[in-house]
N, C-alpha and C positions, 0 to 999 in steps of 0.2 A: 336203670336207664342208661348207665355208662357202657353197658354190654351190647346195646343196639349197634349194629354196624352202620357206617357213615355212607350207606349208598343210596341211590334215588329211590330204589324200591322200598326200602325201610324207613324212608322219612315220614310215611304216614303215621308211624308208630313212635317216631322220636318226639317227645314233648319239650326236650331240651333245645331243640332249634327254634321253638316259638317264643323262648323266654326273652324279654327286654332287659337290657343291663339296668341295673338300679340307678337313679339320679344320685348325684353327690351334692349334698347341701352343706353350706357354711352358715351358722348362726352366730352373729356377733352380738353379745350381750345376752346373759342368761338370767335375766330378772323374770317376771311373771310373763310377758309377751315372748320373750325368747325360749323359755322352758315350754310354753304352748306350742310355739312353732316347731321346736325339737319333737315333741310328742306326735303332732300331726305329719311331720315328715317320716318318722319311723313307722308310723302306722301305714303309710303308704309305700312302705318297703325301701325308703331312701336310705343311704349310708350318709349319716350326719356327723359332722364335726362342730365343735362349739367353742367360743373364746369368750371369756370374760376376765376383767382385770381383778376381780375380787377372788381369792383363793377359795373361799367358802362355796363358790358356785360349782366347783369340780365335782363334788359328790352328787349334787343335784342333776348335773348334765350326765354322769355316768350312770345314775340310777334309771334314766331314761333310755339307755342303751346307745348314747352318743359317745364320740371321742372326744375329750377335753384337749385342746391343743393350747399351748402357752409359749412365751418367749423365754429364753435362757437369762432371765434377769430375776432376782429377788426384789420385787417391790410390791407392796399391797396397794390395791386400789380400793379397798373398802372405805367408804365415806359414812357421812351420818345418815341414819335412817335406813340403812341397807343399799343405798344407792353408791354408785362409783364416784371417785374423786378424780381430778385431772391428775394426770401422771407426768413424770419427769421427761425432758427432751430426749434423752437416750432410750427410755422405754417406748415412747411413741415412735422413733426411727426402727427400733427392733420389731415392734408391732407392725409396722407398715411393710417391712420386709417380709414378715410371715403372711400378711395378708396378700401380697402380691404373688407368693408362692402359691397360696390356696386359690386365689382368683384364676390362676392358669389351670388348675385341675377340677374346680367344682362346675356345676351345672346352674346352681341357684345359690344367691347369697340373700340371707336375710338379715338386715341390720336393726337394731333396737336400741342402740346406745344412747343414753341421755344423761346429762350432769344437770341437776336441778338448778334453776337460775341462770342457765347459760344456754347459748345456741347449741344445738347438737353437733358434737365433733364431726370432722370430716375424716372418715376412716377408708372410704373407697374412692381413690383418685381416678380421674379420666384414663390414665395410663392403666390401671389396673382393670377397668373396664375395657379398654381396648385389648388387654391380654387375654380376656374371656373369650370361650368359644362362641361363633355366631349362634344365635338361638337361645343362649343363656338368660336368665332372669334375675334381677336385683329388685327384692322387695325392701323398700326403706320405710320402716314403720316410724321412724323419726322425721319424715318428711315435713310435717306442720312445724317441726321446730328448727327448720333449716336443713334437714336431712343429714344422713351420714355418708351420703354419696354424692360427688361433685356434679354428676349428671341428673341428678334428682330435680323435677320440676313439680312442686307441690300441687297436688290435685290433678295432675295430668299423667298420662302414660308417654313417658320418652322412649326413643330409640336411638341408642348411641352405639356406632359400629356393629350393628347386628344384635345388640343386647337390649332387651326391654327393661326399663327401669320404672317401677310402680311406686 
């Protein structure tokens, strides 16, 4: 297909011109819900990146064809029963910087992070939402526990700076 000339008469035969670029998806939290979201996004042709504080999640994320992203700190987020635990202040600052960089690039953010017995951690700030492209979507699966996104309104579709927050 790369050999077809890029002239108007040849466009009828050019299948590449009809391709839509794949969506870029960030999944935060690679538990059951996060892994399911990764699988669904990959089946729909998306480029998927995933983050989890638990190093054990790396292999599971990569087995689904997603890129595992992490901060440059050695801190294990594994808690009891396979859940994540609360992280240090330094780790959270590095994590927030990483999320800001990712929010500028991705089209969809899916958050699933929960810590048992605590409100959902706020991982996506309004500043990060503002940095996203208009038309982007945030799916906050932790909404009923307070939400991972500051712009989340539990049980409602919110629109903040042109970004839909579900």
